[in-house]
N, C-alpha and C positions, 0 to 999 in steps of 0.2 A: 503494498497498500502506501501512495504517496506519505508522510509526513509537511505537517505545516512550515509551508515553507514562507513567513511572512516576514516582508522587512516594515513593521507598521508598528511593532512592539513596545513592551515593557518597558524602564528601565529598570534595574537591579543591582545589588551587588553578589558576591560572591568570593572566595577567598582562596583560591586554588592556583596555585601556577599550572603551568602548561609542564604539559605529560609527568604528573606524582603520583606514589603509589599510592593504594586506593584504597580512604578514607573508612574508619567504622560510621557511618551514619552518625550526620548532626543533629539532637533534637536542637526544631528552628524554638525559640524566648515565641509564645503565644501570653496574647494579653485580648480581649475581649473587645470587640471590634463596633460601636455606633452602625449604622446607614440611616441617613437622614431620612424621617418616616417620608415628607411631603416629595423631595426623588423615586422611593419606594410610592407611596402611593398612587403617582400620576406613572409609572416606569409603562404597564400595557397602551397608556393612551403614547406614550413615547415610540415604544416599540411597533404599533401598527405603524405611526406614521415613517420612521426608518425601513416600514417592510413594503410602503404606499410607495417613494418613490425609488427600494430595489426592483418591483415588479416592472416600473414603466422604463429603471435605465438599465440595470444589470443581469438583463436576462436571467434572473429568479424564473424557473417555473413555479416551484412550489418551495414553503420553504413548514415549519415546526418548530416551534420556540415554547419552551419551559422555565420558570427560575421557581428554589424554597428557598426556603427564608424561617428559620425558627421553627423547625418540623415539618412546615404545613407548603403545599402548594400554591403561594405567590400568582402564579398565571399559568396557565396553556396553552397555546392560540397556535393557531393553523392560517397561511395563508397560499394564496393561486391553487395550485391544481395537480391534483395528482396524475390525471392523465388533462394533457389538455386535448387532444382532440376530442374525448370524448365528454369534456365540458368538467370533469367528475374534480371538485374540487378538495382539497387540501382534508381532511376531516381531524382535529387535533388529537382526539382520542380515541381514533381507528390506521389512521394513517402508518405505515410502517415505514421508514428511511435506514439510510444505511449509515450504521453510525463510521465507518470506515476503521482505521487508527484508532480510533474512543477504544474500538474492539478491545484490545489489548488490556483496558484498563479490568476486565473483566477478570482476560487470562493472568496476571496477578497479583489477584483476589486469590485465583482456585489456587496458586505459585502458592501463598501464602497460609490458604491451608492447610496444605499438606507440610511445610516448615512447622508450622505446630502442631502438629501433629507428628512428628518426629521423624516424617520420610524424608525426609529433605532439609542437607544441610548447607547454607549461601554460602558457607567458606569450600563444599567440597566441588572435587574436577563435575563439572557435568558431562564427564564420560562414566561416569559411579553410576549414572543412573540409566545409560544409554545401551542400546545394540550394537551404534557401531561406533564406532569412532572420530570426534574434533581435532584434529592433529596440533600440538602445541607450539606454540610460537616460541623456539628460542629457550627452549628449556617450559618455559610459562603457562600453565593448560589456563583455560576459561573457566573460574568457575560461576558456580549460580550467582554469584552475585552480580557479576558481571553484566549478566544479560539485562538485569532490571536498569542498572544505569551505560545502557547503549554504547557499552568499552568492552564488548569481547576481540575487537581489532582487525573487524574484517572487512571483507570486499560487499557490497551490493552484488543484488544479483536479482535477474529479472526472470521473466517465464510465470510469477507470480498468480496470471488469470488466462482462463481459457477463454475460447468463443463459442464449446458447445459440452454442456454437460455429460457427451458421452467420452470429452478429453481429460476429465479430471480424474489426479489419481490421488488417491490418500494417501493426506497429506504428509505422513510417515514415514512412505516409502519417496515420495519428493525432497523431502528432505538428506535422505538420504541419496539422493542425487546429486544434489544441488550443494553440495555445503563449497562454501564457501571458502578464497583464499585468505590469510592470514598474510597482514600488511607491520601491523605495531603491535608490540606485546598487552595483554590484555588490562584492564583499569587502567592507562593512560590518558587513552583521548575518546572523547564520546562520537561517535559516528553510529547515527540511525539507522536502527539493521532488524529489518521485515523476520530474515532469520537467528535471530536472537527472542527472537521473541516467541516464535512455532517452534522454536527449539522447549521454549519453555510450560508453553501449550505440549506440547511431546512428553514430557518428565511429569506433569500432571499427571495422563494418562498411563505412563509406564509406573505410576510407584501405586497410583492409587487403582489402576485395574482396571478401570473404565474408560471406554471413547471417551476422546476431548469433550464434544458435543452432548454424549449422555452425563458427564460428568458433570458437565457447568449447568445443563438442566435442572439437575437433582441437589446439588451445593450450592447455584449461586439463586438462579430463576425463579426456581420456585418457594423459596423459605421467602424468598422477597415479594412476591405474587407477579413475577415479569411473565407473565405472563405474552405475551406476544414479542419477544425476544425469541430470536436463533442464530446459534453459528452454521447450522446447515441448511444446505444449497442444494438445489433448487428448496426452498419454500415449500413446509407442506402443505396441500392442496385447496386445504381451508381457510389460509390468511390471504393466500395469493392475488384473490381481489382487494386488498386492505396496500397494498403494496405499490408507494409514489414512480408513478417511471423518471425514467433517467433519461435527459438527451443531450443531443449533443447539436449546433447550432451548422445550418445550410440555405443559402440565400439569401441569410435574414428569417429564416421560419426558423422554431425550436423542432427537432425531430425527431422521437420516441426511439428510444436505445435498446438492447434486448435484456435481460436484468443479467447481471454481472456473477462475473464465476470467480472464487477466494481462495476457496476450498483444498487450494495443493497450499495455503501458509497458513491454513485453516485460524487457529487461535492467535494469529497476525493481522484479523480486519475480517470476518468472513461476516458479521455480524450484519445483524437486521430487530430495528427494534419500532416501537413506539416511541412518543415523543412521554407521554404519560409513566415509564414502563422506566427509560432514562432517568423521571425523578423519584422514581424509586428509591433506585441505582445511588444516585446524590444523596440520599436523605439518607442510606444509607448510613455509608462514610461517614459524613456527617454527624452521626449517632454513634461516633466511634467500632462503628461495623455491627449497629444491631438498627432492627425497623419492627416497632412493634413488639412481640413476642419470638423472631428473629433477630437470631447471632451467625452473622457469616465471618465473622473478624471479632479478636478480642483488640482493644482500645488500644496493643501494645502494638497488631502486625495495623493498622492503619495510624497510628503515628510513626512507623518505619519505611511505612510506604511513600506520607506525605515530609517523611524528612531529608536533607542534601547529602548525597550521593559525593556528585564529581561533577564538578563543572571545565569544562574547554579556555577558557578565557580569567583573569585574574577577579577583576570586577564588574562584571558580567554572570545574568544569570544556567544557572544549568539543572544536572537532575537530579528529582526526589529518587523514589525510586520508583520506577517505572511512569513517576507523574513528570513532567516537567513545571519546574519551577517559571512560575509567570509574574512575580516578584515576590520578592524576597520578605518586604515587609511595609508596616503600614500601611494596608498590611497583608501578609502574608497572602498569594494566592500560588494554588499547580490546579491542575492543567495537564490534556491531551488533547489535537485536531487530528481531524484523519480526512484522505481524499481518496477516493476512491473516484474513477475515470468520470461520474456525472455526479455522486452526493457526495457534500461539503462537508465536512461537522468541524465544529467545538463544546469541550465541559471542562470550566470551569469550578474550583471549588475554590472558596475564602472560607477555610474553619474559624477563624480569629473572628467574625461577622456571621458564621453558621446559614451562610449560603450560597448557592452554586444556580447554571444552570448549564444547560444543553439549548444547541441553536444545530442545525440542521437545512440543508440547499440542496437543492436539482434546478439545473436547467444547463443555459451553455456554459462558456469561459466565465464571462462575465460572475455567474456563479460563485464562482472560488470567488470575487475579491467581494463578493459581497457578507457572502459567510464573518470574511474577518472585519470589513469593517461595520459587522450588527454587532460580531462580537465586543468590538473594540469602542464602539458605541453605549452600551451596556455598562461597560466597564468604567468607563470617561464619563459620567450621570453618576454611576453609584459611589465612584473610589477616585473622586478627581483628583492630579493631579497639575503643578506647578514645572513648566519648562527650566529646567537647570540653567542658573546662573552662569555667563559667559567666559573664558577662560581666555580673558586678557595677556598672562604672562609669559617670558619665556618658554618656547617649549618649542622639542627637535620638530621639524618636519616629520612626520610617514614615510613610512618607504608604499610609494604608489607601485598600480604598474596593476598585470592581470594577476586576481586570486581563484582560485579553480576549489570546491569546496574537495571536503573526503569525503564523502557521505561519491559512489561512483563505483562502477564495476572497472577493476583494476585490471580486467583483461580483456577490455578492450580502451585504444584512445581515449585519452582526453576528447572536451568537443567544445572547444576556446568560444566556442557563440554560447555558452552557459557560464563560462566567465565574470568574475563579478570586477569590471576596470574602476579603481581610484588614482581621482584628478586632484592637486591642488587646484582652491580655487580664492584662495587669500593666505593671508598669514595666518590663520585660524577659519576654516575653511577646506572643505573637502565638496566633491563629487562625486557620485557614485551612478555609472550606467548598471544596469544588472538589465541582460533581455529586453534592451532598449528600452526600458525606461528609466528613467534620469529621478536621481537625486539628488539634497543638498542637504552637508551635515557642519553643523558646526562644535567648537573646541568647547568642551566644558570642561578637559584637566588632560596633563599629562597622558600623551595616548589615548583616548576614548571625548568620543564627539557621539552630537546626538543630533536626530532629527530635525530640520528647518519642516512647519508643515504651519502650515493656517488653519489647519481644520478644526471641529468644536471646541472650546474650549472643555479646558477637563483632562487633557488627553486621552488614552496615551501615547507615548514621545519613545519611540526604538533610537537603541544605541547602541555605537559600535566599540571596539575595543582593539588595538594594534598590539600586538606581542608574541612569543614565542623567542626568538635565538636570532641572531647576525646570518646562521645558514640554516634558521629555516620560519622569515617573518610569518606571522597570520592574520587573521582578523580575524575575530566572531562578531554577531548578531544578536543583542538582550532578546531580540522575538528569537530567533534559532536555537537553544543552548542543545541541541539535539548534534549538528553538526558545528565545525570549522572550517576557515580556508583559511590553506596557505598559498603563499608567494608561488607563479608556475612564470612571470614574464616582469623584470624591471622595466 
């Protein structure tokens, strides 16, 4: 699955240097944060306004939004069409969307259940639990903990999806024939790994003795009352009429796409779910693993999933355990994005405020940006920020040139058209060109820059940091804690 490659994001601070040893989880300092009552009360109308604009301008065919706060569902709303040609509107209660890689959060919960039962040791070599072998890198094995921080040191791989059900393989077979090459020591550099998440699901299957989809049904979905959530593909016949349609744009029109198939990497992102089911999952996570009489995790396991693990850049967000850190404080936020070819989703938890939201869109390519814009709009309304003071002191100019993402298939040549191009635009300013889009950045500290935007007050405002060594200059974006960029052409 594609993950959230957002250049809009959230300014934060972590304290790990490039290529450190993997630390023990650091429990964040938590303090209750109040949400402005007027802003929360006006949130439904605010979201209605954002969605009205996006339906008109951002190729959005349909969308769902659900928000929870203090143990209750604040809103669950549907927008646009589940089927444009048939004129079927999105039903906020019944229409299924594809969470994409947000599904990984379910997988991490399942993994932690096995840790609680003593069947999995986070510091064990993954090979202890497998019936095939993941090669070491210079004698260093991949540990289970590295999967949670997306730091197994692996190449990215393709062939995640197929176009016909008959071409699907059991994901356990796919894993054995698609073992990625190893390129750096585990626990030293974050590079988002669908393979690693699928491997985590296979470990659950192996140690529990239950097929992964059955396991999740019995131990996560059923206890939480998530009756319309599935990892299986195709969907059960009874719910297929409720599945939102995916789309592409051809000659200016939304054209329906067939149901996408990701069972090759099932635990990494083959999920389908309704907004109310995703609300129940968020309520359980905000409830320290408990919803009503059902408990799916201990409070200690929830705290681990939400606590810091590893970061690529010294002063930008990194990974929690499975979750990504979206804001480190005031208040702390953790979340995860998910993109299939047709659906674009985001889930955010703000434990200190006892609040969470889930959004999912389908439509043309513009609906990807719409997902991010809507998420940022909700964050900026409920937890506004001010731009950082601009830096005016002396500072060395950063290393400009082309930077290439570390998340890629290393068996294939690099693609320069996807490189990030960095240029100096003044004593304390940069421009960045990313896939044809130019953004401006002002310096806010040595090696640290904030995106210039005239967007709505309250942010959030993305940041980037230059770091690394003279032999390996790097940059990272706050909105993309799951990857880093290495200089490839000064």
